[in-house]
C-alpha positions in Angstrom: 7.0 -19.4 -7.6 7.3 -22.5 -5.5 4.8 -25.3 -5.5 1.4 -24.0 -4.4 0.4 -26.0 -1.3 -1.5 -23.6 1.0 -3.6 -20.7 -0.2 -4.7 -17.9 2.2 -7.9 -16.3 1.0 -8.6 -12.9 2.4 -12.4 -12.9 2.8 -14.6 -9.8 2.5 -17.5 -9.7 4.9 -18.9 -6.6 3.1 -19.6 -8.5 -0.1 -21.9 -11.3 -1.0 -19.6 -12.5 -3.8 -16.2 -13.7 -2.7 -14.1 -13.3 -5.9 -10.9 -14.3 -4.1 -12.4 -17.6 -2.9 -13.7 -18.5 -6.4 -10.2 -18.1 -7.8 -8.6 -19.9 -4.9 -10.9 -22.9 -5.5 -10.0 -22.7 -9.2 -6.3 -23.0 -8.4 -6.7 -25.5 -5.6 -8.5 -27.9 -7.9 -5.6 -27.8 -10.2 -2.8 -28.1 -7.6 -4.4 -30.1 -4.7 -3.6 -27.1 -2.4 -5.4 -26.5 0.8 -7.4 -23.3 1.4 -7.6 -21.2 4.6 -10.5 -18.7 4.8 -9.1 -15.7 6.6 -11.2 -12.9 7.9 -10.1 -9.7 9.7 -12.9 -8.5 11.9 -13.2 -5.3 13.8 -15.9 -3.0 15.2 -14.9 0.1 17.0 -18.1 0.1 19.0 -16.8 -3.0 20.9 -13.5 -1.2 21.8 -15.0 1.6 23.9 -18.6 2.6 24.6 -19.9 4.7 27.4 -22.8 2.3 28.1 -20.7 -0.8 28.6 -17.9 -1.8 31.0 -14.8 -3.6 29.9 -16.1 -7.1 30.7 -19.3 -6.4 28.7 -17.2 -5.0 25.8 -15.1 -8.2 25.8 -18.2 -10.4 25.8 -19.6 -8.4 22.9 -16.4 -8.7 21.0 -16.3 -12.4 21.5 -19.8 -12.9 20.3 -19.0 -10.7 17.3 -16.1 -12.9 16.3 -18.2 -16.0 16.8 -20.8 -14.6 14.4 -18.0 -14.1 11.8 -16.8 -17.7 12.4 -20.4 -18.9 11.7 -20.5 -16.7 8.5 -17.2 -18.3 7.3 -18.5 -21.8 8.0 -21.3 -21.2 5.5 -18.6 -21.5 2.8 -16.8 -24.5 4.2 -19.2 -27.2 3.1 -19.1 -25.8 -0.5 -15.3 -26.1 -0.5 -15.2 -29.5 1.1 -17.6 -30.8 -1.4 -14.9 -30.3 -4.0 -12.5 -32.5 -2.0 -10.4 -29.5 -1.0 -9.0 -29.3 2.5 -10.3 -26.0 4.1 -9.7 -24.2 7.4 -11.0 -21.0 8.8 -9.5 -18.3 10.9 -11.0 -15.0 12.2 -8.8 -12.4 13.9 -9.6 -9.1 15.6 -7.6 -6.3 14.1 -8.3 -2.8 12.9 -5.9 -3.1 9.9 -6.4 -5.7 7.3 -3.0 -5.6 5.8 -1.2 -5.8 9.1 -3.3 -8.8 10.1 -2.7 -10.6 6.8 1.1 -9.9 7.0 1.2 -11.3 10.5 -0.7 -14.4 9.4 1.8 -14.9 6.5 4.7 -14.5 8.8 3.4 -17.1 11.3 2.2 -19.8 8.8 3.4 -21.7 5.8 1.5 -19.8 3.1 2.3 -20.4 -0.6 -0.1 -17.8 -2.1 -2.3 -15.0 -0.8 -5.4 -14.2 -2.8 -7.4 -11.0 -2.2 -10.1 -9.3 -4.2 -9.4 -5.7 -5.1 -11.1 -2.7 -6.6 -10.2 0.9 -7.5 -10.3 3.4 -4.6 -11.9 6.8 -4.9 -9.6 9.8 -5.6 -10.1 11.0 -2.1 -9.0 7.7 -0.6 -6.0 7.6 -2.8 -4.9 11.0 -1.5 -5.6 10.7 2.2 -5.3 6.9 2.9 -3.0 4.1 2.1 -5.1 1.2 0.8 -4.5 -2.3 2.2 -3.7 -3.5 -1.2 -0.7 -1.2 -1.5 0.5 -2.2 1.9 0.3 -5.9 1.0 2.0 -5.3 -2.3 4.8 -3.5 -0.4 5.4 -6.1 2.3 3.9 -9.5 1.5 6.8 -11.9 1.2 4.9 -14.6 -0.7 3.2 -14.3 -4.1 0.1 -12.1 -3.8 -2.8 -12.4 -6.3 -5.1 -9.5 -6.5 -8.2 -10.4 -8.4 -10.6 -7.7 -9.8 -13.4 -10.0 -10.6 -13.8 -8.8 -14.2 -13.2 -12.1 -16.2 -14.4 -15.7 -16.2 -11.7 -16.5 -13.6 -9.6 -18.2 -16.2 -6.3 -16.8 -17.4 -6.2 -17.2 -21.1 -3.5 -14.6 -21.6 -0.8 -13.9 -19.1 1.9 -11.3 -19.2 5.2 -11.3 -17.2 6.6 -7.8 -16.8 10.4 -8.0 -16.4 13.2 -5.5 -16.0 16.5 -7.1 -16.9 18.5 -3.9 -16.3 20.7 -4.4 -13.3 19.8 -2.0 -10.4 20.8 -1.7 -6.8 17.2 -2.4 -5.5 16.5 -5.8 -7.0 18.0 -9.2 -6.9 19.3 -10.9 -10.0 16.7 -13.7 -9.6 13.7 -11.5 -9.5 13.1 -11.6 -13.2 13.6 -15.4 -13.3 11.1 -15.7 -10.5 8.6 -13.6 -12.4 9.0 -15.7 -15.5 8.7 -18.9 -13.5 5.5 -17.7 -11.8 4.1 -16.8 -15.2 4.9 -20.2 -16.6 3.3 -21.9 -13.5 0.1 -19.9 -14.0 0.1 -20.5 -17.8 0.4 -24.3 -17.2 -2.3 -24.3 -14.6 -4.8 -22.4 -16.7 -3.6 -23.8 -20.1 -2.9 -20.1 -21.0 -0.5 -18.3 -23.2 2.4 -16.5 -21.5 3.8 -13.3 -23.0 6.8 -11.3 -21.7 7.3 -7.5 -21.8 10.1 -5.2 -20.9 9.5 -1.4 -20.8 12.5 0.9 -20.8 12.5 4.7 -20.7 15.2 6.5 -22.8 16.1 10.1 -22.3 13.6 12.4 -24.1 14.6 14.7 -26.9 14.2 17.8 -24.7 16.5 16.5 -22.0 18.9 15.4 -24.7 19.0 18.9 -26.2 19.5 20.4 -22.8 22.5 18.3 -21.8 25.0 20.4 -23.6 23.5 23.7 -22.3 24.3 22.7 -18.7 27.9 21.8 -19.6 27.6 18.1 -19.5 30.7 16.5 -21.0 29.3 13.4 -22.5 30.3 11.8 -25.8 26.7 11.3 -26.9 25.8 15.0 -26.4 27.4 15.9 -29.7 26.0 12.9 -31.5 22.7 12.3 -33.2 19.6 11.7 -31.1 18.4 8.9 -33.4 21.8 7.2 -32.9 21.3 7.4 -29.2 17.8 6.0 -29.4 19.0 3.1 -31.5 21.8 2.4 -29.1 19.5 2.4 -26.1 17.1 0.1 -27.9 19.9 -2.3 -28.9 21.2 -2.3 -25.3 17.8 -3.3 -23.9 17.2 -5.8 -26.6 20.5 -7.5 -25.8 19.7 -7.8 -22.0 16.1 -8.8 -22.8 17.3 -11.6 -25.2 19.9 -12.7 -22.6 17.2 -13.1 -20.0 15.0 -15.1 -22.3 17.6 -17.3 -23.9 16.7 -20.4 -22.0 13.0 -20.1 -22.7 11.0 -20.8 -25.8 9.2 -17.6 -26.5 8.1 -16.7 -30.0 8.7 -13.2 -31.4 5.0 -12.4 -31.1 5.0 -13.3 -27.4 7.8 -10.9 -26.5 7.4 -7.1 -26.2 10.2 -4.6 -25.9 8.6 -1.2 -25.4 10.2 2.3 -25.2 8.5 4.4 -22.6 7.5 4.6 -18.9 6.0 1.3 -17.7 3.4 3.0 -15.7 1.9 4.4 -18.9 2.9 1.7 -21.5 1.9 -1.3 -19.5 -1.8 -0.5 -19.2 -1.9 0.1 -23.0 -0.1 -3.1 -23.7 -2.3 -5.1 -21.3 -5.4 -3.7 -23.0 -4.2 -4.3 -26.6 -3.0 -7.8 -25.9 -6.2 -8.6 -23.9 -4.2 -9.8 -20.9 -6.1 -11.6 -18.0 -3.2 -11.7 -15.5 -0.2 -9.5 -15.2 2.8 -10.9 -13.2 5.1 -8.2 -11.8 7.9 -7.9 -9.3 8.1 -5.8 -6.1 11.4 -4.3 -5.1 12.8 -3.9 -1.6 12.1 -0.2 -1.9 8.3 -0.9 -1.8 7.8 -0.1 -5.5 7.1 -2.2 -8.6 10.5 -2.4 -10.2 11.0 0.9 -12.1 7.3 1.9 -11.8 4.7 3.6 -9.7 2.6 1.1 -7.9 -0.7 3.0 -7.6 -0.9 3.9 -11.3 -0.2 0.4 -12.4 -2.7 -1.2 -10.0 -5.5 1.2 -10.8 -5.0 1.4 -14.6 -4.6 -2.2 -15.7 -7.9 -4.0 -16.2 -6.8 -7.4 -15.2 -5.7 -9.4 -12.2 -2.2 -8.9 -10.8 0.2 -11.4 -9.4 2.9 -9.8 -7.4 6.3 -11.5 -6.8 8.4 -10.0 -4.0 12.0 -9.2 -4.4 13.7 -10.9 -1.4 17.3 -10.0 -0.4 
């Protein structure tokens, strides 16, 4: 993660408490970064209404945006009092994620911070939450804060996947580790590293021979296979970490699907911030984005895999 110079804070006009702003101030005080308060405003009543003509609708929309600017300005003096450079921007858009992505594309943003919360089951099924869209497409580091801690990251975990695949760049894991180190230094926290790998299950193993697969391991012992897979992942995990000074207690090599193992690991290790990578296929590397996002009880820092 590059030097943090400009932080874009996605404000939430539906909430009295701006968790993203609190964390942005926390980081800005440690990095001397500037902050931009960014609000996406929209009201469908000002798009079409039988009782108003187009000129009147435009005037109503303009006044609506002005009221949002005034609302943002109530936060400015508080931020300036901390000797932090702060700007504000309000845009008219019906889709928060699209507006944020357009802002990122047009300005020099180092970090985007947005508060997040679990969506209802119905919303998960029928809608694509803005958080998922941002995780998929945001090209700069994205910090999603759940507002469940004291805003300090005492324990940070970097989730890496050193296995070479076609949908990730070789530098992604290094970027994840670097981002984790940056956050650990800023918050005087402890950085841990995990790698989850998923071996073939015993049932699939037993079924390989029945479908006529000619594989040298089919006739071998399942325990031997399991040991070989674990050794392989330990070798590539150790190779990734060879230039870093991690203790044995701070590294975790876990057999199993990351979407299930990571939440348990985060909980057992009392992690405050999980640093993960996003692939070009719009998924967390090797994992299911929705399950990870909703099932880990900590903030998430997403690092995009760029070609």
